[in-house]
N, CA, C and O atoms as a Maestro MAE file, in Angstrom:
{
 s_m_m2io_version
 :::
 2.0.0
}

f_m_ct {
 s_m_title
 :::
 protein
 m_atom[208] {
  # First column is atom index #
  i_m_mmod_type
  r_m_x_coord
  r_m_y_coord
  r_m_z_coord
  i_m_residue_number
  s_m_chain_name
  s_m_pdb_residue_name
  s_m_pdb_atom_name
  i_m_atomic_number
  :::
  1 25 27.646 -48.114 16.574 1 A "GLU " " N  " 7
  2 3 28.743 -48.915 17.060 1 A "GLU " " CA " 6
  3 2 28.944 -48.723 18.558 1 A "GLU " " C  " 6
  4 15 29.190 -49.679 19.293 1 A "GLU " " O  " 8
  5 25 28.834 -47.471 18.999 2 A "GLU " " N  " 7
  6 3 29.087 -47.199 20.415 2 A "GLU " " CA " 6
  7 2 28.077 -47.912 21.305 2 A "GLU " " C  " 6
  8 15 28.449 -48.480 22.332 2 A "GLU " " O  " 8
  9 25 26.793 -47.887 20.918 3 A "LEU " " N  " 7
  10 3 25.785 -48.578 21.726 3 A "LEU " " CA " 6
  11 2 26.082 -50.068 21.807 3 A "LEU " " C  " 6
  12 15 25.932 -50.680 22.865 3 A "LEU " " O  " 8
  13 25 26.500 -50.646 20.695 4 A "GLY " " N  " 7
  14 3 26.827 -52.065 20.679 4 A "GLY " " CA " 6
  15 2 27.981 -52.403 21.598 4 A "GLY " " C  " 6
  16 15 27.978 -53.444 22.255 4 A "GLY " " O  " 8
  17 25 28.963 -51.526 21.644 5 A "ARG " " N  " 7
  18 3 30.119 -51.762 22.523 5 A "ARG " " CA " 6
  19 2 29.737 -51.637 23.990 5 A "ARG " " C  " 6
  20 15 30.317 -52.307 24.845 5 A "ARG " " O  " 8
  21 25 28.761 -50.780 24.284 6 A "LEU " " N  " 7
  22 3 28.361 -50.573 25.678 6 A "LEU " " CA " 6
  23 2 27.493 -51.704 26.216 6 A "LEU " " C  " 6
  24 15 27.382 -51.883 27.428 6 A "LEU " " O  " 8
  25 25 26.881 -52.463 25.317 7 A "ALA " " N  " 7
  26 3 26.011 -53.567 25.743 7 A "ALA " " CA " 6
  27 2 26.855 -54.697 26.324 7 A "ALA " " C  " 6
  28 15 28.028 -54.848 25.985 7 A "ALA " " O  " 8
  29 25 26.255 -55.471 27.184 8 A "GLU " " N  " 7
  30 3 26.940 -56.624 27.771 8 A "GLU " " CA " 6
  31 2 26.090 -57.851 27.548 8 A "GLU " " C  " 6
  32 15 25.033 -57.935 28.172 8 A "GLU " " O  " 8
  33 25 26.448 -58.805 26.722 9 A "PRO " " N  " 7
  34 3 27.640 -58.817 25.869 9 A "PRO " " CA " 6
  35 2 27.488 -57.841 24.704 9 A "PRO " " C  " 6
  36 15 26.386 -57.389 24.393 9 A "PRO " " O  " 8
  37 25 28.609 -57.527 24.071 10 A "GLN " " N  " 7
  38 3 28.603 -56.563 22.974 10 A "GLN " " CA " 6
  39 2 27.686 -57.024 21.849 10 A "GLN " " C  " 6
  40 15 27.507 -58.221 21.624 10 A "GLN " " O  " 8
  41 25 27.103 -56.045 21.141 11 A "MET " " N  " 7
  42 3 26.173 -56.324 20.042 11 A "MET " " CA " 6
  43 2 26.723 -55.713 18.758 11 A "MET " " C  " 6
  44 15 27.473 -54.737 18.789 11 A "MET " " O  " 8
  45 25 26.336 -56.304 17.628 12 A "THR " " N  " 7
  46 3 26.722 -55.741 16.340 12 A "THR " " CA " 6
  47 2 25.841 -54.542 16.026 12 A "THR " " C  " 6
  48 15 24.801 -54.341 16.653 12 A "THR " " O  " 8
  49 25 26.267 -53.743 15.043 13 A "LYS " " N  " 7
  50 3 25.454 -52.600 14.604 13 A "LYS " " CA " 6
  51 2 24.097 -53.086 14.115 13 A "LYS " " C  " 6
  52 15 23.079 -52.446 14.381 13 A "LYS " " O  " 8
  53 25 24.071 -54.211 13.404 14 A "ASP " " N  " 7
  54 3 22.805 -54.745 12.894 14 A "ASP " " CA " 6
  55 2 21.872 -55.147 14.029 14 A "ASP " " C  " 6
  56 15 20.663 -54.928 13.942 14 A "ASP " " O  " 8
  57 25 22.412 -55.725 15.081 15 A "ALA " " N  " 7
  58 3 21.585 -56.124 16.221 15 A "ALA " " CA " 6
  59 2 21.000 -54.897 16.917 15 A "ALA " " C  " 6
  60 15 19.830 -54.898 17.300 15 A "ALA " " O  " 8
  61 25 21.803 -53.860 17.081 16 A "VAL " " N  " 7
  62 3 21.321 -52.622 17.698 16 A "VAL " " CA " 6
  63 2 20.230 -52.008 16.827 16 A "VAL " " C  " 6
  64 15 19.185 -51.600 17.333 16 A "VAL " " O  " 8
  65 25 20.472 -51.943 15.515 17 A "ALA " " N  " 7
  66 3 19.484 -51.372 14.590 17 A "ALA " " CA " 6
  67 2 18.182 -52.163 14.637 17 A "ALA " " C  " 6
  68 15 17.104 -51.571 14.599 17 A "ALA " " O  " 8
  69 25 18.262 -53.479 14.718 18 A "GLY " " N  " 7
  70 3 17.070 -54.313 14.801 18 A "GLY " " CA " 6
  71 2 16.268 -54.029 16.057 18 A "GLY " " C  " 6
  72 15 15.040 -53.952 16.012 18 A "GLY " " O  " 8
  73 25 16.951 -53.877 17.167 19 A "ARG " " N  " 7
  74 3 16.246 -53.564 18.419 19 A "ARG " " CA " 6
  75 2 15.573 -52.204 18.349 19 A "ARG " " C  " 6
  76 15 14.449 -52.036 18.823 19 A "ARG " " O  " 8
  77 25 16.258 -51.233 17.759 20 A "ILE " " N  " 7
  78 3 15.663 -49.899 17.624 20 A "ILE " " CA " 6
  79 2 14.434 -49.959 16.737 20 A "ILE " " C  " 6
  80 15 13.416 -49.343 17.051 20 A "ILE " " O  " 8
  81 25 14.511 -50.702 15.618 21 A "ARG " " N  " 7
  82 3 13.347 -50.843 14.728 21 A "ARG " " CA " 6
  83 2 12.177 -51.482 15.458 21 A "ARG " " C  " 6
  84 15 11.038 -51.042 15.304 21 A "ARG " " O  " 8
  85 25 12.445 -52.522 16.257 22 A "ARG " " N  " 7
  86 3 11.369 -53.174 17.008 22 A "ARG " " CA " 6
  87 2 10.761 -52.229 18.040 22 A "ARG " " C  " 6
  88 15 9.542 -52.211 18.212 22 A "ARG " " O  " 8
  89 25 11.579 -51.454 18.721 23 A "LEU " " N  " 7
  90 3 11.056 -50.486 19.696 23 A "LEU " " CA " 6
  91 2 10.190 -49.431 19.020 23 A "LEU " " C  " 6
  92 15 9.135 -49.068 19.540 23 A "LEU " " O  " 8
  93 25 10.631 -48.934 17.857 24 A "LEU " " N  " 7
  94 3 9.830 -47.957 17.124 24 A "LEU " " CA " 6
  95 2 8.509 -48.567 16.675 24 A "LEU " " C  " 6
  96 15 7.469 -47.911 16.725 24 A "LEU " " O  " 8
  97 25 8.549 -49.814 16.240 25 A "SER " " N  " 7
  98 3 7.331 -50.496 15.813 25 A "SER " " CA " 6
  99 2 6.356 -50.648 16.980 25 A "SER " " C  " 6
  100 15 5.156 -50.423 16.824 25 A "SER " " O  " 8
  101 25 6.873 -51.027 18.143 26 A "MET " " N  " 7
  102 3 6.021 -51.151 19.329 26 A "MET " " CA " 6
  103 2 5.426 -49.799 19.707 26 A "MET " " C  " 6
  104 15 4.250 -49.712 20.059 26 A "MET " " O  " 8
  105 25 6.235 -48.750 19.636 27 A "ALA " " N  " 7
  106 3 5.751 -47.404 19.966 27 A "ALA " " CA " 6
  107 2 4.674 -46.963 18.984 27 A "ALA " " C  " 6
  108 15 3.690 -46.339 19.381 27 A "ALA " " O  " 8
  109 25 4.854 -47.284 17.699 28 A "ASP " " N  " 7
  110 3 3.859 -46.909 16.689 28 A "ASP " " CA " 6
  111 2 2.537 -47.637 16.912 28 A "ASP " " C  " 6
  112 15 1.469 -47.041 16.770 28 A "ASP " " O  " 8
  113 25 2.603 -48.921 17.261 29 A "ARG " " N  " 7
  114 3 1.366 -49.669 17.543 29 A "ARG " " CA " 6
  115 2 0.641 -49.073 18.746 29 A "ARG " " C  " 6
  116 15 -0.580 -48.914 18.723 29 A "ARG " " O  " 8
  117 25 1.383 -48.747 19.783 30 A "ARG " " N  " 7
  118 3 0.773 -48.161 20.985 30 A "ARG " " CA " 6
  119 2 0.189 -46.785 20.683 30 A "ARG " " C  " 6
  120 15 -0.888 -46.444 21.172 30 A "ARG " " O  " 8
  121 25 0.894 -45.997 19.880 31 A "ALA " " N  " 7
  122 3 0.386 -44.678 19.498 31 A "ALA " " CA " 6
  123 2 -0.922 -44.820 18.734 31 A "ALA " " C  " 6
  124 15 -1.847 -44.032 18.932 31 A "ALA " " O  " 8
  125 25 -1.005 -45.821 17.862 32 A "GLN " " N  " 7
  126 3 -2.238 -46.044 17.103 32 A "GLN " " CA " 6
  127 2 -3.380 -46.403 18.050 32 A "GLN " " C  " 6
  128 15 -4.500 -45.923 17.879 32 A "GLN " " O  " 8
  129 25 -3.105 -47.243 19.046 33 A "GLU " " N  " 7
  130 3 -4.127 -47.607 20.029 33 A "GLU " " CA " 6
  131 2 -4.629 -46.378 20.784 33 A "GLU " " C  " 6
  132 15 -5.818 -46.272 21.088 33 A "GLU " " O  " 8
  133 25 -3.723 -45.456 21.083 34 A "LEU " " N  " 7
  134 3 -4.070 -44.268 21.860 34 A "LEU " " CA " 6
  135 2 -4.571 -43.115 20.999 34 A "LEU " " C  " 6
  136 15 -5.037 -42.100 21.518 34 A "LEU " " O  " 8
  137 25 -4.474 -43.272 19.693 35 A "GLY " " N  " 7
  138 3 -4.929 -42.224 18.787 35 A "GLY " " CA " 6
  139 2 -4.033 -40.993 18.776 35 A "GLY " " C  " 6
  140 15 -4.498 -39.872 18.567 35 A "GLY " " O  " 8
  141 25 -2.752 -41.215 19.002 36 A "ILE " " N  " 7
  142 3 -1.795 -40.106 18.980 36 A "ILE " " CA " 6
  143 2 -0.837 -40.303 17.806 36 A "ILE " " C  " 6
  144 15 -0.765 -41.399 17.250 36 A "ILE " " O  " 8
  145 25 -0.097 -39.252 17.419 37 A "PRO " " N  " 7
  146 3 0.819 -39.382 16.281 37 A "PRO " " CA " 6
  147 2 1.864 -40.470 16.514 37 A "PRO " " C  " 6
  148 15 2.356 -40.655 17.627 37 A "PRO " " O  " 8
  149 25 2.193 -41.189 15.429 38 A "ASP " " N  " 7
  150 3 3.231 -42.212 15.535 38 A "ASP " " CA " 6
  151 2 4.610 -41.551 15.497 38 A "ASP " " C  " 6
  152 15 4.716 -40.330 15.390 38 A "ASP " " O  " 8
  153 25 5.652 -42.356 15.586 39 A "THR " " N  " 7
  154 3 7.006 -41.808 15.664 39 A "THR " " CA " 6
  155 2 7.374 -41.024 14.411 39 A "THR " " C  " 6
  156 15 8.046 -39.997 14.508 39 A "THR " " O  " 8
  157 25 6.958 -41.478 13.258 40 A "ASN " " N  " 7
  158 3 7.282 -40.775 12.016 40 A "ASN " " CA " 6
  159 2 6.611 -39.405 11.981 40 A "ASN " " C  " 6
  160 15 7.245 -38.415 11.617 40 A "ASN " " O  " 8
  161 25 5.343 -39.340 12.355 41 A "GLU " " N  " 7
  162 3 4.631 -38.059 12.386 41 A "GLU " " CA " 6
  163 2 5.253 -37.115 13.416 41 A "GLU " " C  " 6
  164 15 5.392 -35.919 13.159 41 A "GLU " " O  " 8
  165 25 5.622 -37.645 14.565 42 A "ALA " " N  " 7
  166 3 6.212 -36.812 15.614 42 A "ALA " " CA " 6
  167 2 7.543 -36.229 15.153 42 A "ALA " " C  " 6
  168 15 7.835 -35.064 15.425 42 A "ALA " " O  " 8
  169 25 8.348 -37.021 14.464 43 A "ILE " " N  " 7
  170 3 9.634 -36.533 13.951 43 A "ILE " " CA " 6
  171 2 9.399 -35.451 12.911 43 A "ILE " " C  " 6
  172 15 10.096 -34.436 12.900 43 A "ILE " " O  " 8
  173 25 8.417 -35.661 12.031 44 A "ASN " " N  " 7
  174 3 8.110 -34.655 11.016 44 A "ASN " " CA " 6
  175 2 7.652 -33.355 11.659 44 A "ASN " " C  " 6
  176 15 8.019 -32.274 11.198 44 A "ASN " " O  " 8
  177 25 6.854 -33.448 12.722 45 A "GLU " " N  " 7
  178 3 6.403 -32.248 13.432 45 A "GLU " " CA " 6
  179 2 7.589 -31.512 14.054 45 A "GLU " " C  " 6
  180 15 7.655 -30.284 14.001 45 A "GLU " " O  " 8
  181 25 8.521 -32.255 14.640 46 A "LEU " " N  " 7
  182 3 9.705 -31.634 15.233 46 A "LEU " " CA " 6
  183 2 10.556 -30.965 14.164 46 A "LEU " " C  " 6
  184 15 11.084 -29.874 14.383 46 A "LEU " " O  " 8
  185 25 10.693 -31.605 13.016 47 A "SER " " N  " 7
  186 3 11.471 -31.027 11.917 47 A "SER " " CA " 6
  187 2 10.814 -29.755 11.423 47 A "SER " " C  " 6
  188 15 11.495 -28.771 11.134 47 A "SER " " O  " 8
  189 25 9.490 -29.771 11.325 48 A "TYR " " N  " 7
  190 3 8.754 -28.597 10.862 48 A "TYR " " CA " 6
  191 2 8.928 -27.443 11.844 48 A "TYR " " C  " 6
  192 15 9.142 -26.301 11.439 48 A "TYR " " O  " 8
  193 25 8.835 -27.750 13.140 49 A "ASP " " N  " 7
  194 3 8.993 -26.716 14.167 49 A "ASP " " CA " 6
  195 2 10.395 -26.110 14.133 49 A "ASP " " C  " 6
  196 15 10.556 -24.912 14.365 49 A "ASP " " O  " 8
  197 25 11.401 -26.919 13.849 50 A "ALA " " N  " 7
  198 3 12.778 -26.436 13.818 50 A "ALA " " CA " 6
  199 2 13.019 -25.507 12.636 50 A "ALA " " C  " 6
  200 15 13.883 -24.633 12.695 50 A "ALA " " O  " 8
  201 25 12.251 -25.696 11.556 51 A "ASP " " N  " 7
  202 3 12.408 -24.866 10.362 51 A "ASP " " CA " 6
  203 2 11.849 -23.466 10.552 51 A "ASP " " C  " 6
  204 15 12.222 -22.547 9.822 51 A "ASP " " O  " 8
  205 25 10.971 -23.291 11.510 52 A "GLU " " N  " 7
  206 3 10.329 -21.983 11.709 52 A "GLU " " CA " 6
  207 2 11.244 -20.995 12.376 52 A "GLU " " C  " 6
  208 15 10.853 -19.853 12.613 52 A "GLU " " O  " 8
  :::
 }
 m_bond[207] {
  # First column is bond index #
  i_m_from
  i_m_to
  i_m_order
  :::
  1 1 2 1
  2 2 3 1
  3 3 4 2
  4 3 5 1
  5 5 6 1
  6 6 7 1
  7 7 8 2
  8 7 9 1
  9 9 10 1
  10 10 11 1
  11 11 12 2
  12 11 13 1
  13 13 14 1
  14 14 15 1
  15 15 16 2
  16 15 17 1
  17 17 18 1
  18 18 19 1
  19 19 20 2
  20 19 21 1
  21 21 22 1
  22 22 23 1
  23 23 24 2
  24 23 25 1
  25 25 26 1
  26 26 27 1
  27 27 28 2
  28 27 29 1
  29 29 30 1
  30 30 31 1
  31 31 32 2
  32 31 33 1
  33 33 34 1
  34 34 35 1
  35 35 36 2
  36 35 37 1
  37 37 38 1
  38 38 39 1
  39 39 40 2
  40 39 41 1
  41 41 42 1
  42 42 43 1
  43 43 44 2
  44 43 45 1
  45 45 46 1
  46 46 47 1
  47 47 48 2
  48 47 49 1
  49 49 50 1
  50 50 51 1
  51 51 52 2
  52 51 53 1
  53 53 54 1
  54 54 55 1
  55 55 56 2
  56 55 57 1
  57 57 58 1
  58 58 59 1
  59 59 60 2
  60 59 61 1
  61 61 62 1
  62 62 63 1
  63 63 64 2
  64 63 65 1
  65 65 66 1
  66 66 67 1
  67 67 68 2
  68 67 69 1
  69 69 70 1
  70 70 71 1
  71 71 72 2
  72 71 73 1
  73 73 74 1
  74 74 75 1
  75 75 76 2
  76 75 77 1
  77 77 78 1
  78 78 79 1
  79 79 80 2
  80 79 81 1
  81 81 82 1
  82 82 83 1
  83 83 84 2
  84 83 85 1
  85 85 86 1
  86 86 87 1
  87 87 88 2
  88 87 89 1
  89 89 90 1
  90 90 91 1
  91 91 92 2
  92 91 93 1
  93 93 94 1
  94 94 95 1
  95 95 96 2
  96 95 97 1
  97 97 98 1
  98 98 99 1
  99 99 100 2
  100 99 101 1
  101 101 102 1
  102 102 103 1
  103 103 104 2
  104 103 105 1
  105 105 106 1
  106 106 107 1
  107 107 108 2
  108 107 109 1
  109 109 110 1
  110 110 111 1
  111 111 112 2
  112 111 113 1
  113 113 114 1
  114 114 115 1
  115 115 116 2
  116 115 117 1
  117 117 118 1
  118 118 119 1
  119 119 120 2
  120 119 121 1
  121 121 122 1
  122 122 123 1
  123 123 124 2
  124 123 125 1
  125 125 126 1
  126 126 127 1
  127 127 128 2
  128 127 129 1
  129 129 130 1
  130 130 131 1
  131 131 132 2
  132 131 133 1
  133 133 134 1
  134 134 135 1
  135 135 136 2
  136 135 137 1
  137 137 138 1
  138 138 139 1
  139 139 140 2
  140 139 141 1
  141 141 142 1
  142 142 143 1
  143 143 144 2
  144 143 145 1
  145 145 146 1
  146 146 147 1
  147 147 148 2
  148 147 149 1
  149 149 150 1
  150 150 151 1
  151 151 152 2
  152 151 153 1
  153 153 154 1
  154 154 155 1
  155 155 156 2
  156 155 157 1
  157 157 158 1
  158 158 159 1
  159 159 160 2
  160 159 161 1
  161 161 162 1
  162 162 163 1
  163 163 164 2
  164 163 165 1
  165 165 166 1
  166 166 167 1
  167 167 168 2
  168 167 169 1
  169 169 170 1
  170 170 171 1
  171 171 172 2
  172 171 173 1
  173 173 174 1
  174 174 175 1
  175 175 176 2
  176 175 177 1
  177 177 178 1
  178 178 179 1
  179 179 180 2
  180 179 181 1
  181 181 182 1
  182 182 183 1
  183 183 184 2
  184 183 185 1
  185 185 186 1
  186 186 187 1
  187 187 188 2
  188 187 189 1
  189 189 190 1
  190 190 191 1
  191 191 192 2
  192 191 193 1
  193 193 194 1
  194 194 195 1
  195 195 196 2
  196 195 197 1
  197 197 198 1
  198 198 199 1
  199 199 200 2
  200 199 201 1
  201 201 202 1
  202 202 203 1
  203 203 204 2
  204 203 205 1
  205 205 206 1
  206 206 207 1
  207 207 208 2
  :::
 }
}
């Protein structure tokens, strides 16, 4: 909600979530092109590191 309120013009929560999903999708495609971990793998690695 806060991000939506800060946007000009204001955005709904659904619009913000949609933009975030599209950005993650773009990042995942680029990661695949570069042969590096995608966003899901990177988050899992960070979670694993935090558990240690």
